C-alpha positions as a Markdown table, in Angstrom:
| # | Residue | x | y | z |
|---|---|---|---|---|
| 1 | Met | -1.0 | 9.0 | 38.2 |
| 2 | His | 2.4 | 9.1 | 36.4 |
| 3 | Pro | 2.1 | 12.6 | 34.1 |
| 4 | Thr | 2.7 | 9.8 | 31.0 |
| 5 | Leu | -0.1 | 7.2 | 31.6 |
| 6 | Asn | -2.3 | 11.1 | 32.2 |
| 7 | Phe | -1.5 | 12.2 | 28.6 |
| 8 | Ala | -2.7 | 8.5 | 27.0 |
| 9 | Val | -5.2 | 8.7 | 29.7 |
| 10 | Lys | -6.0 | 11.8 | 27.8 |
| 11 | Ala | -5.5 | 10.7 | 24.5 |
| 12 | Ala | -8.1 | 7.2 | 24.9 |
| 13 | Arg | -10.9 | 9.5 | 26.3 |
| 14 | Arg | -10.8 | 11.7 | 23.5 |
| 15 | Ala | -10.9 | 8.7 | 20.6 |
| 16 | Gly | -14.0 | 7.0 | 23.1 |
| 17 | Ala | -15.6 | 10.5 | 22.3 |
| 18 | Ile | -15.9 | 9.7 | 18.8 |
| 19 | Ile | -16.8 | 6.7 | 18.7 |
| 20 | Asn | -19.4 | 7.2 | 20.8 |
| 21 | Arg | -21.0 | 9.6 | 18.3 |
| 22 | Ala | -20.5 | 7.6 | 15.7 |
| 23 | Ser | -21.9 | 4.8 | 17.0 |
| 24 | Asp | -25.1 | 6.8 | 16.9 |
| 25 | Asn | -25.4 | 6.7 | 13.3 |
| 26 | Leu | -23.5 | 3.4 | 12.1 |
| 27 | Asp | -25.6 | 3.2 | 8.3 |
| 28 | Ala | -23.6 | 6.3 | 8.0 |
| 29 | Leu | -19.7 | 5.1 | 7.7 |
| 30 | Thr | -18.0 | 4.0 | 5.4 |
| 31 | Val | -16.8 | 0.8 | 5.9 |
| 32 | Arg | -13.5 | -1.5 | 4.0 |
| 33 | His | -12.2 | -5.1 | 4.3 |
| 34 | Lys | -8.5 | -4.3 | 5.2 |
| 35 | Ser | -8.2 | -8.3 | 4.4 |
| 36 | Leu | -11.0 | -11.7 | 5.1 |
| 37 | Asn | -13.6 | -10.8 | 8.1 |
| 38 | Asp | -10.9 | -7.6 | 8.8 |
| 39 | Leu | -13.3 | -4.3 | 8.2 |
| 40 | Val | -12.1 | -0.9 | 9.1 |
| 41 | Ser | -13.8 | 2.1 | 9.1 |
| 42 | Glu | -13.5 | 6.2 | 8.9 |
| 43 | Val | -13.9 | 6.4 | 12.8 |
| 44 | Asp | -10.9 | 4.1 | 13.3 |
| 45 | Arg | -8.8 | 6.0 | 11.5 |
| 46 | Ala | -10.6 | 9.2 | 13.0 |
| 47 | Ala | -9.5 | 8.1 | 16.5 |
| 48 | Glu | -6.0 | 7.4 | 15.7 |
| 49 | Asp | -5.5 | 10.6 | 14.3 |
| 50 | Ala | -6.4 | 12.2 | 17.4 |
| 51 | Ile | -4.6 | 10.2 | 19.5 |
| 52 | Ile | -1.5 | 10.7 | 17.4 |
| 53 | Glu | -2.4 | 14.4 | 17.9 |
| 54 | Thr | -2.7 | 14.4 | 21.2 |
| 55 | Leu | 0.3 | 11.9 | 22.2 |
| 56 | Lys | 2.9 | 14.2 | 19.7 |
| 57 | Ser | 1.4 | 17.5 | 21.2 |
| 58 | Val | 4.0 | 16.1 | 24.5 |
| 59 | Tyr | 6.1 | 13.6 | 22.6 |
| 60 | Pro | 6.8 | 14.8 | 19.1 |
| 61 | Asp | 9.9 | 12.5 | 19.1 |
| 62 | His | 8.4 | 9.3 | 20.0 |
| 63 | Ala | 7.8 | 7.2 | 17.7 |
| 64 | Ile | 4.3 | 5.5 | 17.0 |
| 65 | Leu | 3.3 | 1.7 | 16.3 |
| 66 | Ala | -0.4 | 2.3 | 15.8 |
| 67 | Glu | -3.0 | -0.4 | 13.4 |
| 68 | Glu | -4.4 | 1.6 | 10.6 |
| 69 | Ser | -1.2 | 4.3 | 9.5 |
| 70 | Gly | 1.8 | 1.7 | 10.8 |
| 71 | Ala | 4.6 | 2.5 | 12.5 |
| 72 | Ser | 6.7 | 5.6 | 12.3 |
| 73 | Gly | 9.7 | 7.6 | 13.6 |
| 74 | Asp | 12.5 | 6.0 | 15.6 |
| 75 | Ser | 13.0 | 6.5 | 19.4 |
| 76 | Glu | 13.6 | 3.9 | 22.2 |
| 77 | Tyr | 10.2 | 5.3 | 23.6 |
| 78 | Val | 7.1 | 3.7 | 20.9 |
| 79 | Trp | 3.5 | 4.7 | 21.9 |
| 80 | Ile | 1.3 | 1.5 | 20.8 |
| 81 | Ile | -2.2 | 2.8 | 19.0 |
| 82 | Asp | -5.3 | 0.1 | 19.0 |
| 83 | Pro | -7.4 | 3.4 | 18.9 |
| 84 | Leu | -10.9 | 0.4 | 18.2 |
| 85 | Asp | -10.4 | -2.4 | 18.9 |
| 86 | Gly | -13.5 | -5.0 | 18.2 |
| 87 | Thr | -14.2 | -3.0 | 15.2 |
| 88 | Thr | -16.7 | -5.9 | 13.8 |
| 89 | Asn | -18.6 | -5.6 | 17.1 |
| 90 | Phe | -18.7 | -1.7 | 17.3 |
| 91 | Leu | -20.1 | -1.3 | 13.6 |
| 92 | His | -22.8 | -4.0 | 14.4 |
| 93 | Gly | -23.6 | -2.3 | 17.4 |
| 94 | Phe | -22.6 | -4.7 | 19.3 |
| 95 | Pro | -21.1 | -3.0 | 22.9 |
| 96 | Val | -17.8 | -4.6 | 23.4 |
| 97 | Tyr | -14.8 | -2.6 | 22.2 |
| 98 | Ala | -12.6 | -0.1 | 22.7 |
| 99 | Val | -9.4 | 1.9 | 23.0 |
| 100 | Ser | -6.4 | 1.0 | 24.0 |
| 101 | Ile | -3.0 | 2.7 | 24.3 |
| 102 | Ala | 0.2 | 1.5 | 25.6 |
| 103 | Leu | 4.0 | 2.6 | 25.7 |
| 104 | Ala | 7.2 | 1.0 | 25.3 |
| 105 | His | 10.8 | 1.7 | 26.4 |
| 106 | Lys | 13.3 | -0.1 | 24.8 |
| 107 | Gly | 11.0 | -2.9 | 24.6 |
| 108 | Arg | 9.3 | -2.7 | 27.7 |
| 109 | Ile | 6.3 | -1.8 | 28.0 |
| 110 | Gln | 5.9 | 0.4 | 31.2 |
| 111 | His | 2.3 | 2.1 | 30.6 |
| 112 | Gly | -0.8 | 1.4 | 29.7 |
| 113 | Val | -4.5 | 2.3 | 28.7 |
| 114 | Val | -7.8 | 0.5 | 27.9 |
| 115 | Tyr | -11.0 | 2.6 | 27.9 |
| 116 | Asp | -14.2 | 1.3 | 27.1 |
| 117 | Pro | -16.2 | 3.7 | 25.7 |
| 118 | Val | -19.4 | 2.2 | 25.9 |
| 119 | His | -19.9 | 1.9 | 30.0 |
| 120 | Asn | -16.8 | 4.7 | 30.3 |
| 121 | Asp | -14.9 | 1.7 | 32.3 |
| 122 | Leu | -11.0 | 3.4 | 32.6 |
| 123 | Tyr | -8.4 | 0.7 | 32.9 |
| 124 | Thr | -4.7 | 1.8 | 33.2 |
| 125 | Ala | -1.5 | 0.5 | 34.5 |
| 126 | Ser | 2.1 | 1.4 | 35.3 |
| 127 | Arg | 5.0 | -0.4 | 35.6 |
| 128 | Gly | 5.4 | -1.1 | 39.6 |
| 129 | Ser | 2.4 | 0.9 | 40.5 |
| 130 | Gly | -0.2 | -1.9 | 40.4 |
| 131 | Ala | -3.4 | -2.0 | 38.0 |
| 132 | Phe | -6.8 | 0.4 | 38.5 |
| 133 | Leu | -10.4 | 0.0 | 37.0 |
| 134 | Asn | -11.3 | 3.4 | 37.3 |
| 135 | Asp | -10.1 | 3.7 | 40.9 |
| 136 | Arg | -10.3 | 0.3 | 41.9 |
| 137 | Arg | -7.0 | -1.1 | 42.2 |
| 138 | Leu | -7.0 | -4.4 | 40.4 |
| 139 | Arg | -5.9 | -8.2 | 41.6 |
| 140 | Val | -6.5 | -11.1 | 38.9 |
| 141 | Ser | -8.9 | -13.9 | 40.5 |
| 142 | Lys | -7.9 | -16.8 | 43.6 |
| 143 | Arg | -9.5 | -19.6 | 41.4 |
| 144 | Asp | -7.6 | -22.7 | 41.2 |
| 145 | Lys | -8.8 | -25.2 | 39.7 |
| 146 | Leu | -9.9 | -25.6 | 36.0 |
| 147 | Ile | -12.6 | -27.1 | 36.0 |
| 148 | Asp | -14.4 | -24.1 | 38.0 |
| 149 | Cys | -12.5 | -21.3 | 36.0 |
| 150 | Leu | -14.1 | -18.7 | 33.1 |
| 151 | Ile | -12.0 | -18.4 | 30.2 |
| 152 | Gly | -11.4 | -15.7 | 27.0 |
| 153 | Thr | -10.9 | -16.3 | 23.9 |
| 154 | Gly | -10.5 | -15.2 | 20.6 |
| 155 | Phe | -11.1 | -16.3 | 17.0 |
| 156 | Pro | -7.9 | -16.8 | 14.5 |
| 157 | Phe | -9.5 | -14.9 | 12.0 |
| 158 | Arg | -5.8 | -13.8 | 10.7 |
| 159 | Val | -4.2 | -16.8 | 10.7 |
| 160 | Ser | -6.9 | -19.5 | 10.0 |
| 161 | Ala | -4.3 | -22.0 | 8.4 |
| 162 | Glu | -4.5 | -22.5 | 12.7 |
| 163 | Ile | -7.7 | -23.6 | 13.0 |
| 164 | Asp | -7.7 | -27.1 | 13.3 |
| 165 | Ala | -5.0 | -26.6 | 16.1 |
| 166 | Tyr | -7.3 | -23.9 | 17.9 |
| 167 | Thr | -10.9 | -25.8 | 17.5 |
| 168 | Ala | -8.3 | -28.7 | 19.2 |
| 169 | Met | -7.6 | -26.7 | 22.2 |
| 170 | Phe | -11.3 | -25.0 | 22.4 |
| 171 | Lys | -12.8 | -28.5 | 22.2 |
| 172 | Asp | -10.4 | -29.9 | 25.0 |
| 173 | Leu | -10.8 | -26.3 | 26.8 |
| 174 | Thr | -14.5 | -27.0 | 27.1 |
| 175 | Thr | -14.5 | -30.0 | 29.1 |
| 176 | Lys | -11.6 | -28.9 | 31.3 |
| 177 | Thr | -13.7 | -25.6 | 32.4 |
| 178 | Ala | -16.4 | -23.8 | 34.0 |
| 179 | Gly | -17.1 | -21.7 | 30.8 |
| 180 | Ile | -15.4 | -20.6 | 27.1 |
| 181 | Arg | -16.5 | -16.7 | 26.1 |
| 182 | Arg | -15.4 | -14.8 | 22.7 |
| 183 | Pro | -16.7 | -11.4 | 23.6 |
| 184 | Gly | -14.8 | -10.3 | 20.2 |
| 185 | Ala | -12.2 | -7.5 | 21.9 |
| 186 | Ala | -8.4 | -8.8 | 23.2 |
| 187 | Ala | -7.7 | -5.6 | 24.8 |
| 188 | Leu | -11.1 | -5.8 | 26.8 |
| 189 | Asp | -10.6 | -9.5 | 27.5 |
| 190 | Leu | -7.3 | -9.1 | 28.8 |
| 191 | Ala | -8.7 | -6.5 | 31.2 |
| 192 | Ser | -11.1 | -9.0 | 32.5 |
| 193 | Val | -7.8 | -11.0 | 33.5 |
| 194 | Ala | -6.8 | -8.1 | 35.6 |
| 195 | Ala | -9.6 | -7.5 | 37.1 |
| 196 | Gly | -10.5 | -11.2 | 37.8 |
| 197 | Arg | -13.4 | -11.7 | 35.6 |
| 198 | Leu | -12.1 | -13.9 | 33.6 |
| 199 | Asp | -9.7 | -16.5 | 34.8 |
| 200 | Gly | -7.6 | -16.9 | 31.4 |
| 201 | Phe | -7.1 | -15.8 | 28.7 |
| 202 | Trp | -5.4 | -17.2 | 25.2 |
| 203 | Glu | -6.1 | -16.8 | 21.2 |
| 204 | Ile | -3.5 | -16.7 | 18.5 |
| 205 | Gly | -2.1 | -14.2 | 15.5 |
| 206 | Leu | -2.6 | -10.9 | 17.1 |
| 207 | Ser | -0.9 | -8.0 | 16.8 |
| 208 | Pro | 1.3 | -5.4 | 19.8 |
| 209 | Trp | -1.9 | -3.4 | 19.7 |
| 210 | Asp | -4.4 | -6.1 | 20.8 |
| 211 | Met | -2.2 | -6.9 | 23.4 |
| 212 | Ala | 0.2 | -4.1 | 24.7 |
| 213 | Ala | -2.1 | -2.1 | 27.2 |
| 214 | Gly | -3.5 | -5.3 | 28.3 |
| 215 | Thr | -0.7 | -7.3 | 29.3 |
| 216 | Leu | 1.1 | -4.6 | 31.5 |
| 217 | Leu | -2.9 | -4.7 | 32.9 |
| 218 | Ile | -2.2 | -7.9 | 33.5 |
| 219 | Ser | 1.4 | -8.1 | 35.1 |
| 220 | Glu | 0.7 | -5.3 | 37.4 |
| 221 | Ala | -2.6 | -6.9 | 38.7 |
| 222 | Gly | -0.8 | -9.8 | 39.6 |
| 223 | Gly | -1.0 | -12.6 | 37.4 |
| 224 | Leu | 1.0 | -14.9 | 34.6 |
| 225 | Val | 1.3 | -14.2 | 30.4 |
| 226 | Gly | 2.9 | -15.8 | 27.9 |
| 227 | Asp | 3.3 | -17.2 | 24.4 |
| 228 | Leu | 1.5 | -21.1 | 24.1 |
| 229 | Gln | 4.3 | -22.7 | 25.1 |
| 230 | Gly | 4.3 | -20.3 | 28.5 |
| 231 | Glu | 7.4 | -18.5 | 27.7 |
| 232 | Ser | 7.9 | -14.4 | 26.7 |
| 233 | Ser | 7.7 | -13.7 | 23.3 |
| 234 | Tyr | 4.1 | -13.6 | 22.7 |
| 235 | Met | 4.0 | -10.2 | 21.9 |
| 236 | Glu | 6.6 | -11.2 | 18.7 |
| 237 | Ser | 4.7 | -14.8 | 18.2 |
| 238 | Gly | 1.7 | -13.1 | 18.2 |
| 239 | Ser | 0.5 | -15.7 | 20.6 |
| 240 | Ile | -0.4 | -15.2 | 23.7 |
| 241 | Met | -1.8 | -16.9 | 26.7 |
| 242 | Ala | -3.3 | -15.3 | 30.4 |
| 243 | Gly | -4.0 | -16.2 | 33.6 |
| 244 | Asn | -3.6 | -15.9 | 38.0 |
| 245 | Pro | -0.8 | -18.0 | 38.7 |
| 246 | Lys | -2.3 | -20.4 | 40.1 |
| 247 | Ile | -4.6 | -21.5 | 35.9 |
| 248 | Phe | -1.7 | -20.4 | 34.2 |
| 249 | Ala | 0.4 | -23.6 | 34.4 |
| 250 | Gln | -3.0 | -25.7 | 34.2 |
| 251 | Leu | -3.3 | -23.8 | 31.1 |
| 252 | Leu | -0.9 | -24.1 | 29.3 |
| 253 | Gln | -0.9 | -27.9 | 30.3 |
| 254 | Val | -3.8 | -28.2 | 28.2 |
| 255 | Leu | -3.5 | -25.7 | 25.2 |
| 256 | Gln | 0.9 | -26.7 | 24.4 |
| 257 | Pro | 0.0 | -31.0 | 22.9 |
| 258 | His | -2.0 | -29.0 | 20.2 |
| 259 | Leu | 0.6 | -26.4 | 19.4 |
| 260 | Thr | 1.5 | -26.4 | 15.7 |
| 261 | Ala | 4.9 | -26.0 | 14.5 |
| 262 | Lys | 4.5 | -23.0 | 13.3 |
| 263 | Met | 3.2 | -21.7 | 16.6 |
| 264 | Lys | 6.1 | -23.2 | 18.7 |
| 265 | Ser | 8.6 | -22.1 | 16.4 |
| 266 | Gly | 6.8 | -18.0 | 16.8 |
| 267 | Thr | 5.8 | -17.4 | 13.3 |
| 268 | Asn | 2.0 | -17.1 | 13.8 |
| 269 | Arg | 3.1 | -13.4 | 12.5 |
| 270 | Pro | 5.9 | -10.6 | 12.0 |
| 271 | Ala | 8.1 | -10.0 | 14.9 |
| 272 | Ala | 7.5 | -6.3 | 16.6 |
| 273 | Gly | 10.2 | -6.1 | 19.4 |
| 274 | Leu | 8.0 | -6.0 | 21.9 |
| 275 | Arg | 7.7 | -7.5 | 25.4 |
C-alpha cells in the first residue's frame, strides 16, 4: 500500500471509531438542518476534525476540501473529505454510511479510501495500482445485458428542481433492469459498483466529497465513470453515471433522453475543478 494511502486509511479508521462510539447513543446527539433534507450532527464535525488533524500532522502544506469546514489552504495537493457520508441513515440507526477520503494532485484523484465502520470494510485504491476491499482485489461485474443488472441511485434532494427529470429516468430504468436500489450513501454505492455488487449507478446533485474516492475505486476496478452525457465533467457538474464497460453505454442510452438543459450545461452545482 502506498504510504500516502496508509495515512488516509489511518484517518478514516480514526473517524470510524468516533462514528461507532456515537452510534450507541443516537438520542444524545445534537442535530441541525444545513438545508432541506440535509442533516448534520456533532459527529460529522468530530469525525472531520479527526481526519484533518491526522492528515495535517503528516502533510501540513496540503489543502483541504471537506464537507463541513469547506476549502482551506492553497496547494497542488488537495484532500477531499466526507467524514460521514449517509448522515441521515446514521442518525436513524440505518446501518449504511461511510467515511470517504481522497487525495487529488493537480485536480486528478490519486488515492481514495471508503471505510464502512458498521462492517469494518475498507475500500482502497491508488491510481495505477488497483482497487481493494480489505485484502481482496476488486473487479466490476461482467454482466452485459441491462435487463439483468442491479443499478444503484440516489434521490436528488439537493436539486429538487430536477426531480421530474430524475423520476422519468427512474421509471425508464425500472422497466429495463433487474432492479433499482437507493441505500442512501453515494460513496458506498460507488464502492459497490467497484466490487461488482451493483452493475451501475447514477445520481445528480452530488458534491466532490461524495464522489472522489468512489470514482477512483471504480476506474481502478476496471469500470467507467462519466457525467450523464458520458463525459468526464462529473466532478464539476455533480451528475454522475458509472458502471462496468459493457453496461455503461446502455445506461447512458436510457438516461440521456431525460436530461434537462441544466444537466447538459453542467450547472447542477458549483464547479470543483477535480477529476
